[in-house]
C-alpha positions in Angstrom: 79.7 67.4 33.8 82.1 68.7 36.4 83.0 66.5 39.3 83.8 69.2 41.8 82.9 72.6 43.3 85.6 74.5 45.2 84.9 77.6 47.1 88.1 79.6 47.8 88.9 82.6 49.9 92.4 84.0 49.5 93.9 86.3 52.1 97.3 87.7 51.1 99.5 89.2 53.8 101.2 92.4 52.8 104.4 93.8 54.2 103.0 97.1 55.4 99.2 96.7 55.6 98.6 97.8 52.0 95.2 97.4 50.5 94.7 93.7 49.5 91.8 94.3 47.1 94.2 94.6 44.0 95.8 91.3 45.1 92.4 89.6 45.4 91.5 91.0 42.0 94.7 89.4 40.6 93.7 86.0 42.2 90.3 86.2 40.6 92.0 87.0 37.3 94.0 83.7 37.6 90.6 81.9 37.8 89.3 83.9 34.8 92.3 83.1 32.7 91.8 79.4 33.5 88.5 79.3 31.6 86.6 77.3 34.3 83.1 78.4 35.3 83.2 80.5 38.5 81.1 82.8 40.6 82.4 85.6 42.8 80.6 86.0 46.1 81.2 88.6 48.8 83.5 86.4 50.9 84.6 83.7 48.5 84.7 82.6 44.9 83.3 79.2 43.8 84.7 77.4 40.8 83.2 74.4 39.0 85.3 71.8 37.2 87.5 68.8 37.6 89.1 68.4 41.0 92.7 68.3 39.9 92.3 71.3 37.6 90.7 73.4 40.3 93.4 72.5 42.8 96.0 73.5 40.3 94.3 76.9 39.9 94.4 77.4 43.6 98.2 76.7 43.5 98.6 79.3 40.8 96.6 81.8 42.8 98.9 81.4 45.8 102.0 81.7 43.7 100.6 84.9 42.0 100.1 86.5 45.4 103.8 85.9 46.3 104.9 87.2 42.8 102.9 90.4 43.6 104.7 90.9 46.9 102.7 89.1 49.5 104.8 87.8 52.4 102.5 84.8 52.8 98.9 83.7 51.9 96.1 82.1 53.9 93.8 80.2 51.6 90.5 78.8 52.9 89.0 76.1 50.7 85.7 74.1 50.7 85.5 71.2 48.3 82.5 69.2 47.1 83.8 66.2 45.2 81.1 64.2 43.5 82.3 61.8 40.8 78.8 61.4 39.4 78.8 65.1 38.5 77.7 68.3 40.2 77.1 72.0 39.3 76.5 75.3 41.1 73.0 75.4 39.6 72.1 71.9 40.8 72.9 72.9 44.4 71.1 76.3 44.3 68.3 75.9 41.8 65.6 75.8 44.5 66.6 79.3 45.7 66.2 81.0 42.3 
């Protein structure tokens, strides 16, 4: 069982106020390519896995934004670290 949930919102800054949605899509593609379980929400994406792996994915997301032409990136992160194990379903099951 995973020991962490991380919700991440990535806000790439562009040079001339271009549409950032393609960049956000590219950031989500980094998550997809990693193979971790994730869920896209309207304002953030939540990943489930081992803490070190998830933090590495966030680093790759930020680097991808720069590769694609972002001047800089603001990344907002929320972390639940629970060594005994956790999951998205365990936290939300009473709502479904």
